[in-house]
C-alpha positions as a LaTeX table, in Angstrom:
\begin{tabular}{lrrr}
\hline
Residue & $x$ (\AA) & $y$ (\AA) & $z$ (\AA) \\
\hline
Met1 & 0.00 & 0.00 & 0.00 \\
Pro2 & 1.42 & 3.44 & $-0.95$ \\
Val3 & 2.59 & 5.59 & 1.98 \\
Asp4 & 0.33 & 8.50 & 0.99 \\
Glu5 & $-2.72$ & 6.26 & 0.99 \\
Leu6 & $-1.76$ & 4.81 & 4.37 \\
Leu7 & $-1.38$ & 8.27 & 5.91 \\
Met8 & $-4.75$ & 9.39 & 4.58 \\
Arg9 & $-6.56$ & 6.41 & 6.10 \\
Ser10 & $-8.63$ & 7.21 & 9.18 \\
Met11 & $-10.16$ & 5.07 & 11.86 \\
Pro12 & $-13.67$ & 3.73 & 11.14 \\
His13 & $-16.38$ & 6.32 & 11.71 \\
Ala14 & $-19.71$ & 7.43 & 10.29 \\
Pro15 & $-19.98$ & 11.24 & 10.29 \\
Glu16 & $-23.51$ & 11.21 & 8.83 \\
Ala17 & $-24.77$ & 8.89 & 11.59 \\
Glu18 & $-23.07$ & 10.98 & 14.29 \\
Gln19 & $-24.73$ & 14.10 & 12.92 \\
Ala20 & $-28.10$ & 12.32 & 12.68 \\
Val21 & $-27.93$ & 11.26 & 16.35 \\
Leu22 & $-27.15$ & 14.80 & 17.50 \\
Gly23 & $-29.69$ & 16.33 & 15.14 \\
Ser24 & $-32.40$ & 13.98 & 16.40 \\
Met25 & $-31.80$ & 15.06 & 20.00 \\
Leu26 & $-31.86$ & 18.74 & 19.00 \\
Ile27 & $-35.17$ & 18.54 & 17.10 \\
Asp28 & $-36.86$ & 16.10 & 19.49 \\
Ala29 & $-35.88$ & 16.31 & 23.16 \\
Asp30 & $-38.04$ & 13.26 & 23.93 \\
Cys31 & $-35.55$ & 10.96 & 22.21 \\
Val32 & $-32.63$ & 12.13 & 24.36 \\
Lys33 & $-33.40$ & 9.60 & 27.09 \\
Asp34 & $-33.34$ & 6.80 & 24.49 \\
Val35 & $-29.80$ & 7.76 & 23.45 \\
Met36 & $-28.14$ & 8.51 & 26.78 \\
Asp37 & $-27.89$ & 4.94 & 28.07 \\
Lys38 & $-26.53$ & 3.67 & 24.76 \\
Leu39 & $-23.72$ & 6.06 & 23.86 \\
Gln40 & $-20.68$ & 7.63 & 25.51 \\
Pro41 & $-18.78$ & 10.74 & 24.32 \\
Asp42 & $-15.88$ & 8.61 & 23.07 \\
Asp43 & $-18.27$ & 6.82 & 20.71 \\
Phe44 & $-18.19$ & 10.00 & 18.59 \\
Tyr45 & $-15.11$ & 10.16 & 16.39 \\
Leu46 & $-15.25$ & 13.88 & 15.53 \\
Lys47 & $-14.31$ & 16.17 & 18.44 \\
Gln48 & $-16.99$ & 18.72 & 17.67 \\
Asn49 & $-19.65$ & 16.02 & 17.76 \\
Arg50 & $-18.14$ & 14.64 & 20.96 \\
Asp51 & $-18.32$ & 18.06 & 22.66 \\
Ile52 & $-21.93$ & 18.55 & 21.61 \\
Phe53 & $-22.97$ & 15.14 & 22.92 \\
Glu54 & $-21.25$ & 15.68 & 26.27 \\
Thr55 & $-22.96$ & 19.07 & 26.60 \\
Ile56 & $-26.37$ & 17.53 & 25.90 \\
Tyr57 & $-25.59$ & 14.74 & 28.38 \\
Thr58 & $-24.82$ & 17.23 & 31.16 \\
Met59 & $-27.96$ & 19.24 & 30.38 \\
Phe60 & $-30.04$ & 16.05 & 30.46 \\
Ile61 & $-28.76$ & 15.16 & 33.94 \\
Tyr62 & $-29.81$ & 18.54 & 35.29 \\
Ser63 & $-33.17$ & 18.45 & 33.46 \\
Lys64 & $-32.40$ & 21.51 & 31.38 \\
Pro65 & $-34.37$ & 22.17 & 28.16 \\
Ile66 & $-32.51$ & 20.88 & 25.11 \\
Asp67 & $-32.64$ & 22.53 & 21.69 \\
Gly68 & $-30.27$ & 24.27 & 19.30 \\
Val69 & $-30.28$ & 27.57 & 21.19 \\
Thr70 & $-29.86$ & 26.19 & 24.73 \\
Val71 & $-27.11$ & 23.81 & 23.69 \\
Ala72 & $-25.22$ & 26.65 & 21.99 \\
Glu73 & $-25.49$ & 28.73 & 25.17 \\
Glu74 & $-24.20$ & 25.88 & 27.35 \\
Met75 & $-21.27$ & 25.26 & 25.04 \\
Glu76 & $-20.32$ & 28.93 & 25.16 \\
Lys77 & $-20.41$ & 28.87 & 28.98 \\
Ala78 & $-18.17$ & 25.80 & 28.98 \\
Gly79 & $-15.75$ & 27.31 & 26.52 \\
Leu80 & $-16.44$ & 24.63 & 23.91 \\
Ser81 & $-17.81$ & 26.86 & 21.16 \\
Asn82 & $-16.28$ & 28.86 & 18.32 \\
Glu83 & $-17.58$ & 31.08 & 15.54 \\
Asn84 & $-18.92$ & 28.05 & 13.65 \\
Thr85 & $-20.72$ & 26.31 & 16.53 \\
Arg86 & $-24.16$ & 27.89 & 16.12 \\
Gly87 & $-24.09$ & 27.37 & 12.37 \\
Tyr88 & $-23.07$ & 23.74 & 12.82 \\
Leu89 & $-25.90$ & 23.11 & 15.32 \\
Leu90 & $-28.36$ & 24.59 & 12.82 \\
Gln91 & $-26.90$ & 22.36 & 10.11 \\
Leu92 & $-27.39$ & 19.29 & 12.31 \\
Met93 & $-31.08$ & 20.03 & 12.66 \\
Glu94 & $-31.47$ & 20.70 & 8.94 \\
Val95 & $-29.77$ & 17.51 & 7.72 \\
Thr96 & $-31.69$ & 15.24 & 10.09 \\
Pro97 & $-34.88$ & 14.15 & 8.30 \\
Thr98 & $-36.60$ & 12.67 & 11.37 \\
Ser99 & $-35.88$ & 11.54 & 14.92 \\
Ala100 & $-37.94$ & 8.38 & 14.41 \\
Asn101 & $-34.85$ & 6.47 & 13.25 \\
Val102 & $-32.54$ & 7.66 & 16.03 \\
Ile103 & $-31.95$ & 4.15 & 17.42 \\
Glu104 & $-30.74$ & 3.01 & 14.00 \\
Tyr105 & $-28.38$ & 6.00 & 13.86 \\
Val106 & $-27.15$ & 5.07 & 17.34 \\
Arg107 & $-26.47$ & 1.49 & 16.22 \\
Ile108 & $-24.29$ & 2.73 & 13.37 \\
Val109 & $-22.28$ & 5.00 & 15.71 \\
Gln110 & $-21.85$ & 2.11 & 18.18 \\
Asp111 & $-20.70$ & $-0.19$ & 15.40 \\
Arg112 & $-17.98$ & 2.19 & 14.22 \\
Ala113 & $-16.86$ & 2.90 & 17.80 \\
Leu114 & $-16.50$ & $-0.85$ & 18.38 \\
Met115 & $-14.39$ & $-1.15$ & 15.23 \\
Arg116 & $-12.10$ & 1.62 & 16.46 \\
Ser117 & $-11.72$ & $-0.06$ & 19.85 \\
Leu118 & $-10.84$ & $-3.34$ & 18.17 \\
Ala119 & $-8.31$ & $-1.65$ & 15.91 \\
Thr120 & $-6.69$ & 0.09 & 18.88 \\
Ala121 & $-6.57$ & $-3.12$ & 20.93 \\
Ala122 & $-5.10$ & $-5.05$ & 18.00 \\
Ala123 & $-2.37$ & $-2.46$ & 17.56 \\
Glu124 & $-1.53$ & $-2.52$ & 21.26 \\
Ile125 & $-1.43$ & $-6.32$ & 21.33 \\
Thr126 & 0.80 & $-6.37$ & 18.23 \\
Gly127 & 3.13 & $-3.85$ & 19.87 \\
Val128 & 3.46 & $-5.98$ & 23.01 \\
Val129 & 4.18 & $-9.12$ & 20.98 \\
Gln130 & 6.79 & $-7.35$ & 18.85 \\
Glu131 & 8.54 & $-5.97$ & 21.94 \\
Gly132 & 8.84 & $-9.55$ & 23.20 \\
Thr133 & 8.80 & $-8.58$ & 26.89 \\
Gly134 & 7.13 & $-11.08$ & 29.19 \\
Ser135 & 5.98 & $-14.62$ & 28.62 \\
Ala136 & 3.48 & $-15.78$ & 26.00 \\
Arg137 & 1.05 & $-16.51$ & 28.85 \\
Asp138 & 1.28 & $-12.89$ & 30.04 \\
Met139 & 0.70 & $-11.63$ & 26.50 \\
Leu140 & $-2.34$ & $-13.87$ & 26.13 \\
Glu141 & $-3.75$ & $-12.60$ & 29.42 \\
Leu142 & $-3.21$ & $-8.99$ & 28.33 \\
Ala143 & $-4.87$ & $-9.66$ & 24.96 \\
Glu144 & $-7.84$ & $-11.30$ & 26.63 \\
Gln145 & $-8.20$ & $-8.41$ & 29.08 \\
Lys146 & $-8.26$ & $-5.86$ & 26.28 \\
Ile147 & $-10.86$ & $-7.75$ & 24.24 \\
Tyr148 & $-12.95$ & $-8.37$ & 27.35 \\
Ala149 & $-12.80$ & $-4.67$ & 28.25 \\
Ile150 & $-14.22$ & $-3.84$ & 24.82 \\
Arg151 & $-16.99$ & $-6.41$ & 25.24 \\
Arg152 & $-17.84$ & $-4.87$ & 28.60 \\
Gly153 & $-17.93$ & $-1.41$ & 27.06 \\
Arg154 & $-14.79$ & $-0.09$ & 28.74 \\
Gly155 & $-12.37$ & $-0.35$ & 25.86 \\
Gly156 & $-11.22$ & 3.25 & 26.11 \\
Gln157 & $-9.67$ & 2.83 & 29.56 \\
Gly158 & $-9.87$ & 6.61 & 29.78 \\
Met159 & $-10.90$ & 8.96 & 32.56 \\
Ile160 & $-14.55$ & 9.88 & 32.80 \\
Thr161 & $-16.17$ & 13.06 & 34.05 \\
Val162 & $-18.34$ & 13.14 & 37.16 \\
Ser163 & $-21.28$ & 14.29 & 35.05 \\
Met164 & $-21.19$ & 11.00 & 33.13 \\
Val165 & $-21.52$ & 9.03 & 36.38 \\
Leu166 & $-24.05$ & 11.27 & 38.12 \\
Gln167 & $-27.13$ & 9.97 & 36.32 \\
Glu168 & $-26.39$ & 6.37 & 37.21 \\
Val169 & $-25.85$ & 7.30 & 40.86 \\
Met170 & $-29.01$ & 9.44 & 40.94 \\
Asp171 & $-31.10$ & 6.66 & 39.40 \\
His172 & $-29.76$ & 4.19 & 41.96 \\
Leu173 & $-30.55$ & 6.57 & 44.84 \\
Ala174 & $-34.06$ & 7.09 & 43.49 \\
Glu175 & $-34.56$ & 3.32 & 43.31 \\
Leu176 & $-33.39$ & 2.86 & 46.90 \\
Thr177 & $-35.60$ & 5.73 & 48.11 \\
Ala178 & $-38.66$ & 4.39 & 46.27 \\
Ser179 & $-38.29$ & 1.11 & 48.16 \\
Gly180 & $-38.50$ & 2.95 & 51.48 \\
Gly181 & $-34.91$ & 2.05 & 52.27 \\
Lys182 & $-35.75$ & $-1.67$ & 52.17 \\
Leu183 & $-33.92$ & $-2.46$ & 48.95 \\
Leu184 & $-30.41$ & $-3.85$ & 49.41 \\
Pro185 & $-27.70$ & $-2.17$ & 47.33 \\
Gly186 & $-26.25$ & $-5.60$ & 46.54 \\
Leu187 & $-27.22$ & $-9.28$ & 46.41 \\
Ser188 & $-28.74$ & $-10.74$ & 49.55 \\
Thr189 & $-26.68$ & $-13.25$ & 51.53 \\
Gly190 & $-29.93$ & $-14.90$ & 52.60 \\
Phe191 & $-29.34$ & $-13.87$ & 56.22 \\
Ser192 & $-31.20$ & $-10.69$ & 57.09 \\
Ala193 & $-28.99$ & $-9.93$ & 60.08 \\
Val194 & $-25.81$ & $-10.21$ & 57.99 \\
Asp195 & $-27.37$ & $-8.16$ & 55.18 \\
Gly196 & $-28.24$ & $-5.48$ & 57.70 \\
Lys197 & $-24.62$ & $-5.28$ & 58.78 \\
Ile198 & $-22.84$ & $-5.32$ & 55.38 \\
Asn199 & $-25.70$ & $-4.13$ & 53.08 \\
Gly200 & $-25.53$ & $-7.31$ & 51.04 \\
Leu201 & $-22.93$ & $-8.46$ & 48.53 \\
Asn202 & $-22.04$ & $-5.41$ & 46.48 \\
Lys203 & $-20.50$ & $-5.02$ & 43.04 \\
Ser204 & $-16.69$ & $-4.82$ & 42.85 \\
Asp205 & $-16.30$ & $-5.76$ & 46.53 \\
Leu206 & $-13.78$ & $-8.32$ & 47.74 \\
Leu207 & $-15.24$ & $-10.09$ & 50.78 \\
Ile208 & $-13.08$ & $-12.35$ & 52.94 \\
Leu209 & $-14.80$ & $-15.05$ & 55.02 \\
Ala210 & $-12.23$ & $-16.51$ & 57.40 \\
Gly211 & $-12.14$ & $-19.01$ & 60.22 \\
Arg212 & $-10.28$ & $-21.94$ & 61.71 \\
Pro213 & $-10.93$ & $-25.42$ & 60.26 \\
Gly214 & $-14.31$ & $-26.81$ & 61.29 \\
Met215 & $-16.01$ & $-23.43$ & 61.76 \\
Gly216 & $-18.19$ & $-23.82$ & 58.67 \\
Lys217 & $-16.50$ & $-21.56$ & 56.11 \\
Thr218 & $-17.33$ & $-23.74$ & 53.13 \\
Ser219 & $-20.90$ & $-24.26$ & 54.34 \\
Met220 & $-21.37$ & $-20.52$ & 54.81 \\
Gly221 & $-19.95$ & $-19.80$ & 51.36 \\
Leu222 & $-22.27$ & $-22.37$ & 49.77 \\
Asn223 & $-25.24$ & $-21.02$ & 51.75 \\
Met224 & $-24.57$ & $-17.51$ & 50.44 \\
Ala225 & $-24.04$ & $-18.76$ & 46.88 \\
Leu226 & $-27.28$ & $-20.76$ & 46.91 \\
Asn227 & $-29.29$ & $-17.92$ & 48.43 \\
Ala228 & $-27.90$ & $-15.45$ & 45.89 \\
Ala229 & $-28.64$ & $-17.83$ & 43.01 \\
Lys230 & $-32.25$ & $-18.38$ & 44.10 \\
Asn231 & $-33.04$ & $-14.78$ & 44.98 \\
Ser232 & $-31.32$ & $-12.97$ & 42.12 \\
Gly233 & $-31.57$ & $-15.36$ & 39.18 \\
Lys234 & $-27.97$ & $-14.48$ & 38.30 \\
Thr235 & $-25.12$ & $-16.80$ & 37.43 \\
Ile236 & $-23.02$ & $-17.81$ & 40.45 \\
Ala237 & $-19.48$ & $-19.09$ & 39.92 \\
Ile238 & $-17.93$ & $-21.36$ & 42.56 \\
Phe239 & $-14.24$ & $-22.27$ & 42.42 \\
Ser240 & $-13.47$ & $-25.11$ & 44.81 \\
Leu241 & $-9.80$ & $-25.89$ & 45.33 \\
Glu242 & $-10.49$ & $-28.31$ & 48.19 \\
Met243 & $-13.73$ & $-30.23$ & 47.59 \\
Ser244 & $-14.85$ & $-32.02$ & 44.45 \\
Arg245 & $-17.94$ & $-30.87$ & 42.55 \\
Glu246 & $-19.80$ & $-33.99$ & 43.70 \\
Gln247 & $-19.07$ & $-33.16$ & 47.33 \\
Leu248 & $-20.24$ & $-29.58$ & 46.86 \\
Val249 & $-23.50$ & $-30.58$ & 45.16 \\
Thr250 & $-24.13$ & $-33.14$ & 47.92 \\
Arg251 & $-23.78$ & $-30.36$ & 50.47 \\
Leu252 & $-26.11$ & $-28.15$ & 48.45 \\
Ile253 & $-28.74$ & $-30.89$ & 48.48 \\
Ala254 & $-28.35$ & $-31.33$ & 52.25 \\
Asn255 & $-28.62$ & $-27.56$ & 52.70 \\
Glu256 & $-31.59$ & $-26.97$ & 50.42 \\
Gly257 & $-33.55$ & $-30.11$ & 51.31 \\
Leu258 & $-32.63$ & $-30.18$ & 55.03 \\
Val259 & $-31.49$ & $-33.77$ & 54.61 \\
Glu260 & $-28.87$ & $-35.05$ & 57.04 \\
Leu261 & $-25.49$ & $-35.02$ & 55.31 \\
Ser262 & $-24.46$ & $-38.26$ & 57.01 \\
Arg263 & $-27.41$ & $-40.03$ & 55.38 \\
Leu264 & $-26.50$ & $-38.63$ & 51.97 \\
Leu265 & $-22.91$ & $-39.79$ & 52.35 \\
Thr266 & $-23.80$ & $-43.31$ & 53.51 \\
Gly267 & $-26.93$ & $-43.84$ & 51.41 \\
Asn268 & $-28.93$ & $-44.73$ & 54.52 \\
Leu269 & $-31.94$ & $-42.75$ & 53.31 \\
Arg270 & $-35.56$ & $-42.88$ & 54.40 \\
Glu271 & $-38.51$ & $-42.52$ & 52.06 \\
Ser272 & $-39.13$ & $-39.00$ & 53.38 \\
Asp273 & $-35.51$ & $-38.13$ & 52.58 \\
Trp274 & $-36.05$ & $-39.03$ & 48.92 \\
Val275 & $-38.98$ & $-36.61$ & 48.75 \\
Lys276 & $-36.79$ & $-33.83$ & 50.16 \\
Ile277 & $-33.93$ & $-34.76$ & 47.80 \\
Ala278 & $-36.23$ & $-34.59$ & 44.78 \\
Glu279 & $-37.54$ & $-31.17$ & 45.82 \\
Ala280 & $-34.01$ & $-29.90$ & 46.49 \\
Ala281 & $-32.78$ & $-31.23$ & 43.14 \\
Ser282 & $-35.67$ & $-29.49$ & 41.39 \\
Thr283 & $-34.82$ & $-26.18$ & 43.06 \\
Leu284 & $-31.09$ & $-26.53$ & 42.36 \\
Ser285 & $-31.69$ & $-27.36$ & 38.69 \\
Arg286 & $-33.49$ & $-24.03$ & 38.27 \\
Thr287 & $-30.47$ & $-22.07$ & 39.51 \\
Asp288 & $-27.46$ & $-21.13$ & 37.39 \\
Ile289 & $-24.59$ & $-22.20$ & 39.63 \\
Arg290 & $-21.32$ & $-23.05$ & 37.86 \\
Ile291 & $-18.70$ & $-25.15$ & 39.68 \\
Asp292 & $-15.02$ & $-25.53$ & 38.84 \\
Asp293 & $-13.07$ & $-27.92$ & 41.08 \\
Asn294 & $-9.67$ & $-27.67$ & 39.39 \\
Pro295 & $-7.21$ & $-27.44$ & 42.33 \\
Leu296 & $-4.50$ & $-25.75$ & 40.25 \\
Leu297 & $-6.44$ & $-22.66$ & 39.19 \\
Thr298 & $-4.77$ & $-19.26$ & 39.33 \\
Val299 & $-6.53$ & $-15.91$ & 39.70 \\
Ala300 & $-5.90$ & $-15.28$ & 36.01 \\
Asp301 & $-7.61$ & $-18.58$ & 35.15 \\
Met302 & $-10.63$ & $-17.69$ & 37.29 \\
Asn303 & $-10.82$ & $-14.21$ & 35.80 \\
Ala304 & $-10.73$ & $-15.59$ & 32.27 \\
Lys305 & $-13.46$ & $-18.15$ & 33.00 \\
Cys306 & $-15.70$ & $-15.55$ & 34.66 \\
Arg307 & $-15.37$ & $-13.17$ & 31.72 \\
Arg308 & $-17.08$ & $-15.75$ & 29.54 \\
Leu309 & $-20.13$ & $-15.97$ & 31.82 \\
Asp310 & $-23.16$ & $-13.86$ & 31.02 \\
Asn311 & $-25.29$ & $-12.37$ & 33.82 \\
Leu312 & $-22.60$ & $-13.12$ & 36.42 \\
Gly313 & $-23.71$ & $-12.09$ & 39.92 \\
Leu314 & $-21.23$ & $-13.56$ & 42.42 \\
Val315 & $-17.90$ & $-15.40$ & 42.55 \\
Val316 & $-17.10$ & $-17.72$ & 45.48 \\
Ile317 & $-13.57$ & $-19.10$ & 46.00 \\
Asp318 & $-12.75$ & $-21.88$ & 48.47 \\
Tyr319 & $-10.10$ & $-21.04$ & 49.52 \\
Leu320 & $-7.32$ & $-18.45$ & 49.21 \\
Gln321 & $-4.37$ & $-20.34$ & 50.72 \\
Leu322 & $-4.86$ & $-23.29$ & 48.33 \\
Met323 & $-4.50$ & $-21.12$ & 45.25 \\
Thr324 & $-1.36$ & $-21.20$ & 43.14 \\
Gly325 & 0.51 & $-18.21$ & 41.82 \\
Ala326 & 0.82 & $-17.22$ & 38.19 \\
Gly327 & 2.05 & $-20.04$ & 36.02 \\
Gly328 & 1.10 & $-22.66$ & 38.61 \\
Lys329 & 4.18 & $-22.06$ & 40.77 \\
Ser330 & 4.20 & $-23.09$ & 44.41 \\
Tyr331 & 5.70 & $-20.95$ & 47.15 \\
Ser332 & 6.91 & $-21.37$ & 50.72 \\
Gly333 & 7.96 & $-19.17$ & 53.59 \\
Glu334 & 8.29 & $-15.48$ & 52.80 \\
Asn335 & 7.77 & $-16.17$ & 49.11 \\
Arg336 & 4.43 & $-17.75$ & 49.95 \\
Gln337 & 3.40 & $-14.66$ & 51.91 \\
Gln338 & 4.25 & $-12.53$ & 48.89 \\
Ala339 & 2.26 & $-14.86$ & 46.66 \\
Val340 & $-0.81$ & $-14.57$ & 48.90 \\
Ser341 & $-0.40$ & $-10.79$ & 48.92 \\
Asp342 & $-0.27$ & $-10.76$ & 45.12 \\
Met343 & $-3.29$ & $-13.04$ & 44.82 \\
Ser344 & $-5.43$ & $-11.00$ & 47.22 \\
Arg345 & $-4.61$ & $-7.88$ & 45.21 \\
Met346 & $-5.46$ & $-9.67$ & 41.97 \\
Leu347 & $-8.77$ & $-10.82$ & 43.45 \\
Lys348 & $-9.69$ & $-7.22$ & 44.28 \\
Ile349 & $-8.79$ & $-6.17$ & 40.74 \\
Met350 & $-10.90$ & $-9.05$ & 39.40 \\
Ala351 & $-13.92$ & $-7.97$ & 41.47 \\
Lys352 & $-13.59$ & $-4.43$ & 40.15 \\
Asp353 & $-13.02$ & $-5.59$ & 36.58 \\
Leu354 & $-15.99$ & $-7.98$ & 36.56 \\
Gln355 & $-18.18$ & $-5.58$ & 38.56 \\
Val356 & $-19.40$ & $-8.39$ & 40.82 \\
Pro357 & $-18.75$ & $-9.28$ & 44.46 \\
Val358 & $-16.00$ & $-11.84$ & 45.03 \\
Leu359 & $-16.39$ & $-13.90$ & 48.21 \\
Cys360 & $-13.08$ & $-15.57$ & 49.06 \\
Leu361 & $-12.73$ & $-18.01$ & 51.93 \\
Ser362 & $-9.53$ & $-17.86$ & 53.95 \\
Gln363 & $-7.78$ & $-19.80$ & 56.67 \\
Leu364 & $-6.74$ & $-18.27$ & 59.98 \\
Ser365 & $-3.44$ & $-18.81$ & 61.74 \\
Arg366 & $-3.34$ & $-20.63$ & 65.09 \\
Ala367 & $-2.72$ & $-17.36$ & 66.91 \\
Asn368 & $-6.27$ & $-17.20$ & 68.28 \\
Glu369 & $-6.00$ & $-20.71$ & 69.76 \\
Lys370 & $-2.89$ & $-19.67$ & 71.68 \\
Arg371 & $-4.80$ & $-16.96$ & 73.50 \\
Lys372 & $-5.92$ & $-18.20$ & 76.92 \\
Glu373 & $-9.05$ & $-16.11$ & 77.34 \\
Asp374 & $-11.00$ & $-14.89$ & 74.32 \\
Lys375 & $-10.28$ & $-17.01$ & 71.27 \\
Arg376 & $-12.41$ & $-14.96$ & 68.92 \\
Pro377 & $-10.37$ & $-14.19$ & 65.78 \\
Met378 & $-8.96$ & $-10.79$ & 64.97 \\
Leu379 & $-7.69$ & $-9.20$ & 61.77 \\
Ser380 & $-4.12$ & $-9.94$ & 62.79 \\
Asp381 & $-4.97$ & $-13.66$ & 62.70 \\
Leu382 & $-5.43$ & $-13.72$ & 58.93 \\
Arg383 & $-3.02$ & $-16.34$ & 57.73 \\
Glu384 & 0.13 & $-15.56$ & 55.74 \\
Ser385 & $-0.48$ & $-11.95$ & 54.77 \\
Gly386 & $-1.67$ & $-8.65$ & 56.14 \\
Ala387 & $-2.32$ & $-7.64$ & 52.53 \\
Ile388 & $-5.58$ & $-9.62$ & 52.68 \\
Glu389 & $-6.86$ & $-7.17$ & 55.27 \\
Gln390 & $-5.77$ & $-4.20$ & 53.15 \\
Asp391 & $-7.30$ & $-5.41$ & 49.89 \\
Ala392 & $-10.61$ & $-6.65$ & 51.29 \\
Asp393 & $-13.62$ & $-4.39$ & 51.48 \\
Ile394 & $-15.26$ & $-6.62$ & 54.07 \\
Val395 & $-13.67$ & $-9.18$ & 56.40 \\
Met396 & $-15.91$ & $-11.61$ & 58.27 \\
Phe397 & $-14.85$ & $-14.26$ & 60.79 \\
Leu398 & $-16.81$ & $-17.34$ & 61.86 \\
Tyr399 & $-16.49$ & $-18.36$ & 65.51 \\
Arg400 & $-18.25$ & $-21.15$ & 67.45 \\
Asp401 & $-17.81$ & $-20.95$ & 71.19 \\
Asp402 & $-18.92$ & $-24.59$ & 71.64 \\
Tyr403 & $-15.88$ & $-25.62$ & 69.57 \\
Tyr404 & $-13.64$ & $-24.48$ & 72.46 \\
Asn405 & $-15.94$ & $-24.50$ & 75.51 \\
Glu406 & $-18.13$ & $-27.53$ & 76.21 \\
Asp407 & $-20.04$ & $-25.68$ & 78.93 \\
Thr408 & $-21.01$ & $-22.71$ & 76.77 \\
Glu409 & $-24.61$ & $-21.60$ & 76.58 \\
Lys410 & $-24.19$ & $-20.91$ & 72.86 \\
Arg411 & $-24.70$ & $-24.42$ & 71.53 \\
Asn412 & $-24.83$ & $-24.58$ & 67.71 \\
Val413 & $-24.55$ & $-20.81$ & 67.49 \\
Val414 & $-22.03$ & $-19.27$ & 65.12 \\
Glu415 & $-20.85$ & $-15.73$ & 65.60 \\
Cys416 & $-20.35$ & $-13.95$ & 62.28 \\
Ile417 & $-17.87$ & $-11.26$ & 63.27 \\
Val418 & $-17.67$ & $-8.36$ & 60.81 \\
Ala419 & $-14.15$ & $-7.15$ & 61.61 \\
Lys420 & $-13.77$ & $-4.79$ & 58.66 \\
Asn421 & $-16.48$ & $-3.04$ & 56.71 \\
Arg422 & $-15.50$ & $-0.39$ & 54.20 \\
His423 & $-19.15$ & 0.57 & 53.75 \\
Gly424 & $-20.42$ & 0.68 & 57.31 \\
Ser425 & $-20.01$ & $-0.44$ & 60.88 \\
Thr426 & $-18.41$ & $-3.54$ & 62.32 \\
Gly427 & $-19.95$ & $-5.89$ & 64.85 \\
Thr428 & $-21.14$ & $-9.43$ & 65.51 \\
Val429 & $-24.21$ & $-11.28$ & 64.22 \\
Asp430 & $-25.34$ & $-14.57$ & 65.75 \\
Leu431 & $-26.46$ & $-17.31$ & 63.34 \\
Arg432 & $-28.00$ & $-20.73$ & 63.93 \\
Trp433 & $-25.68$ & $-23.57$ & 62.94 \\
Met434 & $-27.28$ & $-26.85$ & 61.85 \\
Pro435 & $-24.30$ & $-29.22$ & 61.47 \\
Glu436 & $-26.39$ & $-32.19$ & 60.34 \\
Tyr437 & $-27.46$ & $-30.19$ & 57.27 \\
Thr438 & $-24.28$ & $-28.09$ & 56.98 \\
Ala439 & $-26.66$ & $-25.14$ & 56.93 \\
Phe440 & $-26.93$ & $-21.77$ & 58.61 \\
Gly441 & $-30.06$ & $-19.88$ & 59.60 \\
Thr442 & $-31.05$ & $-16.78$ & 61.49 \\
Ile443 & $-31.50$ & $-17.19$ & 65.23 \\
Glu444 & $-35.24$ & $-16.49$ & 65.08 \\
Asn445 & $-35.78$ & $-19.38$ & 62.66 \\
Arg446 & $-36.68$ & $-22.74$ & 64.15 \\
Tyr447 & $-36.34$ & $-26.04$ & 62.31 \\
Asp448 & $-38.54$ & $-28.80$ & 63.70 \\
Glu449 & $-37.13$ & $-32.29$ & 63.61 \\
Glu450 & $-39.32$ & $-35.13$ & 62.46 \\
\hline
\end{tabular}
């Protein structure tokens, strides 16, 4: 290809469609709301069109009247106009035949913007490969991240103005207010007392659920996953590095059907158990819970698998200390502490990237058991790395007093200790522990035995 021709080539764009979108909003303010949730300023290739769209967007947020005159005034106030601005706005209204086809114009603009994002990503990937820095695995991960960012609509990776975020925040506040303050910001854990303390499982949050062996971490994680799957209808991803998928599903059946786990494991089932199993299986089959029991998964592997899931609502990982570092390497001593630090940071980045809550189970050190008096865990007991505490938005501990004290009055009661809460207060919530079903419930609930 001749050099002159190469230099004259421009990125894909459709100037007529961009003008038609803007013209439609100027001649018919009613169609503005139909455009705002579909386009971003960067979707417009020409700067003048981009400035006009951003001005209209800001005016829409503040419920200002939108037409050729008002938009021109706002652009002058913002210092975005020149001697040709008013004439160009008039031209936009004249060349737009009707606003009835605005959604089709929007689709064309979106299509060209997607092409530009792909072209940019391809060039960046090619540049990384040609530089030859890093391993092929790292390059593949980078390439996948860039393509996934485009699919998620964040291909630009650029900064965004507050005005572009305001409408989403205002809509969310209006939704919460309309519910009388009863609507949770995030997914429900299924335990009203826990929801009241942490406001549910919120997007982009990294939640750590920690405890000593035998405290019920896996059961609690499965309880939350099952409750979220049933209540939200979203896809729930469970990565189990300790238990097999058959073991997990068996626990889910015991939990949902209130069938004794010991009977499920031995096959010593009564006729009434089979009725409960059938009902539990029917309920579970209607949920979208995905299980991966590969014990050698890395954070990058989990991230890549989750990116391919539509309607993802929650990621559960059991558990942090069993994970391997990048490339499947194993660590020990100080290197292991650094690996855990890196993985906890990567999990937080994954939660933010996927825009879903990530619930990661974690082991505790034996430090709490060495204390003579109160053996309730503290943040300093998190095993192998203080970075877990730093990266997590919420840290919860599970503690059963009857595990240490036979004479305790709190039989089959689990304390869910919220030790860190980036969004609210800390404190303790008591939950009912039903070991025969590996299930949790709120204290006020009673489960009658047959």
